[in-house]
N, C-alpha and C positions, 0 to 999 in steps of 0.2 A: 503494499499499499505506499509507503513511504517513497519507494522508488517511483511509483506512478505518480505521485503528487510533485515529486521533484522533477520528473521529465516533462510533465505538464507546465510547471513554473517556467522551466528553461525554454519551452517552446513559446510561451507566452512573451517572455522577455525578448526573444528573438523577433518574435512577430511585431512587438511595440518598437523596437529598435529600428524597423523599417519605416516607423511614421515620419521621423525627421530627414530621413533620405528622400522620401517621396515629397516632403515639403521643399528640401533644397532643389530637386528636379522642376518642382513647380516654380519656384523662384528664380530658377535660372531661365525656364521659358519666358516667364513675365519680363525678365530683365533683357533678354536677346530681344524678344518682340517689340519692347518698347523703344529700346535705342536704334533697332534696326528701321523702325516706322519714323523714327526722328530724323534720321538720315535721309529719309526719302521724301521729307517735307519740302514743299517749294521754298524759295528764298523768302527770308522775311519781308515783311511790307512796312516801311518805314513812313509811310504817307500819314499815318495817325500819330501826332506827336502833342497832345495837349500839355500846357504846364503842369509841373510835378513839384510837390513839397516832399523832400526826403527828411525824414524824422528820425532822430537817433537818441534814445535815452542813454545816459552814460553815468557811471560810477567808477571813480578812480581812473588810473592810466593802465591800460592793457599794454603788453609788449607790442611794440611796433605801432603804437596809436596814431603816431603822426602821419605815417605812410598809408595806414588803413584810412584814416580821414581823407588825406590828400587824394587818394584815388577817386573820391566822389567829386573832386574838384576838377579832374581832368576829363569830363564825361562829354562825349559827343553828342549833345542834346541841346536843343535851341533855347528852351526857358526851364528852369528849375530853381528852387531854394534848397539850402541846407541848414537845417534847424536842429540845435541840440538842447537837452534839457538834463540838468541835474539838480538834486535836492539841496546839496550843500554849497552855499555860494562861496565856501573857500575849497572847494574840491579841487585836487591836484591836477585835473584835468583842464581846468579853465586857460591855464598860460598854452597849453598845446592848442586848444582852439583858437587863442587870439593870435598865436604864430600863424595858424592857418589862415586867418583874416588879412594878416599882413602879407603873407605869400601869395595869396589869392586874391587882389583887390577887386577884380572884376566879377567875382562870384557873390552871389546872395548868401552870405553866412552870418547866421547869428545864434545867440543861446539864451536861454531862459534858466533861472533858478528859483522862481516863486513857483514852487510845484505844490499845490493843495494835497493834504493826505485824503484821498478818496477811500482807500482800502489797504489791505496788508501787503500787496504786491507793488512794491516801489517802482520797478519797472513799468507797470501799467499806470501807476500814479503819474509818472513822467508822461506816458503816452497820451493820457487825459489832457494834460497840459499842452502837449505838442500839437495835438489835432486842433485845440482851439487857437493856437498861434499859427497854424498853417494858412497861408494865403491862398492855396490852389485846391481844388477838389480831390485830384488824384493823390493819393497818399502812398509813399513807399517807405516802409519802416524795416530797419535793418539792425542787428546785434553790432556793439561796438568793436569786434574783433574780426568784421567781415571786411575784406579787399575786393575791389571789384575792377573789371576792365573797362575801357573806354566807351563801349557800346551797351553798358549795363542797362541804363534806362530804355534803350531801343528794345531790349529784349523783355524787360518787364511790361512795357507799355502795350506792345503790340498786341498781347491777346484782349486786352480791353475795348477794342476796335469793335468786337462782338459783344452785345449789349447783355448775352445770357452769362458773360463772366462776371463773376463777383469778387474773386480774389485770384491773385498770382504767388506763387511761392517756388522755392528752388532747392536743389541739391548743393553740395559743395565739393570742393577741392582741397586738398590741404596745402597749406603754406606755413613755414617756420617749422617748429618742433625741434627735434634733435635727442630726444631721450627715447628710452625704450617704452615708458609711458605714453608719450606723444606718438610713437608709432603705433602703439595698440589703439590709441584713440583714433587715429587716422582710419586704420582698419574698420573701425566700426560702421563707419559711412557706407563701405562697398559691401561688408558682410552681413550687415543687420538694417540699417537705416533705408538705404536704397532697395534691396529686396523686398523688404516686408512692407514697404510703401507701394511699390508696384505690384505685389501680390494683393494687397488690400483694394487698390485700384481696379485690378482685374475682377476680383470676387464680388466687389460692392458695385462695380460699374461706374463709378467716379471717384474723385479725389473728396475726401471729407474732413481734411486736416490741413494745418500749415506748419512751416518750418521757420524758427525765429531768424534765421540769417537772411531771409527775405518774407516781409508780408506786405502785399500790396492791395489796396482796395480804395473805393471811394467814400467820401464823406456820407454819401446818400445810403450806400450799402451799410456803412459802419452805424449810422443812425437808426437802421432797420433792426439791428439786433441789440440795440440800447446802448450802442457806443461801448469805448472801454470802461466806461462807468460800471457797465454790467458784469465786467469781468475782473474788476479790482481786487477782489479777495480770492481768484483762482491762480493756482500753481502755475497749470500748464497753459499760459495766455495764447501761445501760439496756436496748440491745439483747438483751443475754445475758439478762437477768431475764424479757422478755417471750417470747423465743424458746424458754427452757428450760421455762417454764411451759406455753407451747402445745405443745412437745414431750411432755408428760405427759397430753396429751388434755383439757386445760381451756382454756375460752374466754379471750380477751385482749379487753375491750370498750373502746370508746372513750367518752368521757363526751359529754354531748349538749351541754355547754356548754364553750368554751374557758376556760382561765385566762389570765392577763396575764403577758407576760414585760416586766420593766422593763429597757429597754435602756440602756446606758450612752452617752455622747457620743462615741463610740469614732471613731478615727481609721482610715484605710484599712488601714495596715499591721496594726493590730490586727484588723480585720475579715478581711483575707485569712488572717492566720495562724490564726484559729479556724476559718475555713471549711476551711482545708488540714487542720487537726486532725481535723475531722470526716469529711473525704474519706479521709484515710489510714485511720481507723476503719473505714469503710465497705468499702474496699478489703480490709481484713484479714478482715471477717466474711463479706462476700460477693464474693470476688473475680471470679467469672463475671459477676455482674450488674453489678460495678463496669465490667468491660470491655465489658459490653453497652450500657452509658450512652452509649456513641459515638453510638448511633442515637437518643438522646434529646436531645441539644445541637444543636438546630436551627440556631441562629444561624449557625455556621461553615458547615454545608451548605447552607443557604439563599442565603448569600452567594456561596459557590462556583459553586452551580447557577445564579444570577442573572448571574453574570460570564460564565460559560460560554455561557449562553443569549443574552446580549447579543451576544457576540463572534460567535455563529453566525448573528447577524440576527433572532433570536428574540426581539424587543422584549415583546411582549405576554406571552409565557411567562416571562421574567425579571421582570417587573412582578407577574404572578400569584404566583409564589414568594415575593416579599417581601411582598405584600399578605395572603397567606394566613397566612405566618409571624405578622405584625403583629396579624392579626384572632384568630387562635387563642391566641397568648400573653397579649395583653391581655384577650382574652375569659376566658381560663382564670384568670388572675390575679384578674379581677373576680368571677368566679362563686366562686371557693374563699374569696377574702378579704372582699370586701364582702358579696356576697349570703350565703355560707356561714357564715363566722366573724363577720360583721357588723363587721368592723373597717374603719370607714368612712373612717380616716385613709388607707387604701391607696389609695382613689380618686384623691386628689391626687397620688400617687407612681407612677402606672401609666405614665407616658411614661418612666420608668426602666427598664421591663422588658427592653429591648434591652441596656443596660447591664449589668444584673443577670446576663442570659443569658451576656455576653461574660466577666464575671469567674468566673461558674460553669463555663465551659468552660475557661478558664485554669486553675482550680484543680484541676478534674479531671485535666487533662493534667499538671499538676505534681504530683498525688498518684502517679503512676507512678514518680517519679524520687527520692523521698525516703521515708523512714520514721521521720524525726525530727519531734517535736513538742514544744511548750512547753505546760505545762497548770499554771496557777495559780502560775507562778513556777519550776516544775520542769521539767526537760528528760528527755525518754524517747525511747526508739525502740520502735517498735511492729513486732512480728513473731509471725506466726501468732496475732492476736488479742490477743497478751500485751504487757504493758509491760515493758520493760527499761530501768531507770534510766541516764542518761548521768552521774551523779554518785552518790554515796551520799546518798539522800534521809532516811537515819535522822538525819542532822544537823539536818533540819527539824522533828524530834517532839522537843518540851521537856517533854512532859507526865510526870507521875508519879502513882501511886496516890493521894497526898495531896491531889490535886486532884479527887477523884471527886464527882461530883453536887452541885456547889454549886447552891444556890438551891431546893433539893427543897422541895417543899410538902406 
């Protein structure tokens, strides 16, 4: 009887371990299909070029901050403005922006520091203020560590010529980095973010999310979902924006070209903490989907299946599981990163794919046992998609109305 139970258990594990491999096949198909179709699209139509407000909430100075910001001042676009917001009137990023104003006098660059406290999400507080400050209807919001090419606004704006489009977002390539943790971080885009986004797009028939490295919409569409004010207590503000706009029946489009994310030379504990923060956020916005990810983390399943197969004397089967895992994971990372995003640095990092998967599985598991995060130096608890501060974050806001709109042109 015990032998029978053990045999059935082994067969069950071997069967379940096929699940992640099937998911990887689906992800590979969705990735190849998307980027193949992307290459077959007609040339971009640049005739639609309304004025744009680029809005950047900032806090502190990121590595390469000046070059990140300067890339927005070199855009090949007829009319746009660049507006920053920070809650602290003495923020160290202010001299960087003032240098930007001096170096690019022809550009409309300004910043505000009077950021009212609307909710617990300080980034969204800044976005609420920025939308009020924006002169134009079309809003492009990006994180402070994003660097762009000269045709960036052309890429963002083009889909809005179709009135059914309510938002535009993007993938990213890696810039900077240089540590093992940064290498593992950059692999996350091509091994997890791109494939999972494209699988969701295929299965759900549309994109129902946005990524913080580019979130574009109009004031009208934003007002329809209650403005940023309706999301001021939410952790995953980018997901909320895309999900709510899609929920109104509008399309969320992916840009044809990715932006560049300027990675810091982070250490492993920093990398683990922000991965855990994203996992906790995902568990809150899609709890069932988060639990279901147990069947997308292939490395633990494959190792367990290979061990059980080897113990049972099925050596070739054990080797087949390991080989299938390596081919599919490395192939998917190459297809999404090198072939799809044309991030050629990834090719030299593919040997780290199993390490990245091991960390991702550990982060996913840890995400079930904590709801505490640290975000830009502040500590929160995430519950039911909402942020709860673990200390009074109002002490971090030093702004007053006398600091409004310095540098207005």
